[in-house]
N, C-alpha and C positions, 0 to 999 in steps of 0.2 A: 060653861063658856069654853070654847076651844082656845087652845094656846096660841101664842103669837105665830109660831111656825105653821100651824094648821090654817090660820087666817091668811098667811102669805100664800100657802098652797091654793086656797080658794081664789085668791086674787090672780095668781099665775094661771089658774085654769080658766078664769073668765077672759083674760087677755088671749090665751091660746085659742079658746073657742071663738072669740071675735075674729082673730086672724084667720081661722079656718072658714068662718062664715064669709069673710071678705073675699076669699078665693073661690067661693061657690059661684057658679054661673059664668066663670071666665072661660073663654074659648082656649083650648090647649095651645094654640099658636100665640095667644096674647099672654098666657101665663109665663112664657119664655121670651117675650118680645122685649127688646132693648128700647129704651126711650131715647129721644134725641137730646135730652137734657144732660149737661155735663155732670159727671160723678153720680149718675143715677144707676139703679139696679133694676133687674126684672123682678116681677112679683115672686117668681119661684126662688130667685136668689135671696131676696129680702126675707121670705118665709123660712128658707133654709138657714139663714144666718140667725134669725130669731130663735129657732128651736135649737140650733147648734150651741149658741151662747147660753141658752137656758139650761140645756143638758150640762154644760160645763160648770156654770156657776152654782147650780143646785146639786146635780147628781154626782159630779166629779169633786168639786171643792168641798161641799158639805157632806155628801154621802160616800165619798171616797170610792166611787165606782170607776171602773175603767171603761171609758167610752172613747174610741178613737175620734180625733178631730183634726181636720186640716182647715183652720180658720180662713186662710186666704182663698181656698177653693170654694168656700161658701158663696163668695161674691160672683162667681162665674157658674154656679150650679145650674143645671137644667134637668128637666125630668117631667114626670107625670104627677098629676094632682093626687091620685090614689096613694102612691108611695109616700108622699109628703104628709097626707092626712094620717096615715098609719103611724108615721114617726111621731107626729104630734100626740096621738092617742097614747103611744108608749111613754112619751115624756110626761104627760099629765098623770098617767097611772103611777109612774115612778116618783113623781113629785109628791103625790098623796101618800104613797107607801112610806116614803121617807119622813115627811113632815107632819102628817096627821097626828102622830103621837110623840113628836119630837119635844123633849122637855125644854121649857123656857130657860132653865138653869144653864143649858149648854150654849145658848146664843152668844155668849161673850167669850167662848173658847176660840182659839185661832182657827181660821179656815186654812187648812194645809194643802198646798199643791202636792198631789201625789207623786211618788217617784215615777219617772218616765215622762212627765209633763214638763214643758218648759214654761216658766212664768213669763208673762208678757206685760204685766201691769203691776204697778205698786198697789193697786186696789186689791189684788189677790193676796196681799200680806195682811189683810184686816181680819176681823173675826167673822164668825158664822152669820151674825146679824147683818154685817156689812155686805157679805156675799149675797144673802137672800134679798136684801133691799136693792142691791145693784141689779139682780136678776129681774126684779119688778120694773125698775126704772128703764133698763135696757129693752126689755120686752115691750113695754108701753111705747117707747120711742119708735121702735120698728113697726109696731102695729100702726102708728100714725103714718109712717112711710108707706105701708101697704095700703092704707085707706086713700092716701093722696094719689098713689100710683094707679089704683083702680079708677079713680076719677079722671086722671089724665088720659087713661086708655079709653075713656068714654062710657064707662059702666056706671049705672046708678047705684046708690047704696043698696046693699043686700037687704032682703026682707028679714025681719026679726022673728 
């Protein structure tokens, strides 16, 4: 039976693949279209934030990798679907490389904010298990936002 971290990697991959599927079939202009709803984001911005946060909570906090991140700019990000999908594939591969053999005994170790990163949340001061569970929670939340935004833009659910 796979360890807890490997199970979390599988769950994050399922969320990531669903997010990528939600973006399929979206016209390029709609991918970057702002909604008229207050405090809403474009599909591209939502997907950029989902993967940016996932990289941070898993690959940076747990894996101690250096991945530049400008969290605020994620909410105004624009671009092409292909570059975003490639970033998701890199994230999923990195998650599996880190977590597939990650020992359960390490899950209660502190999740350390690496030098050069500014801590923005008291959640970042938890342990590795907390960081991984937050990555799942946060990713699932924004997958829901992506699903709703797709519907608001008038697209049917993507084929499975």
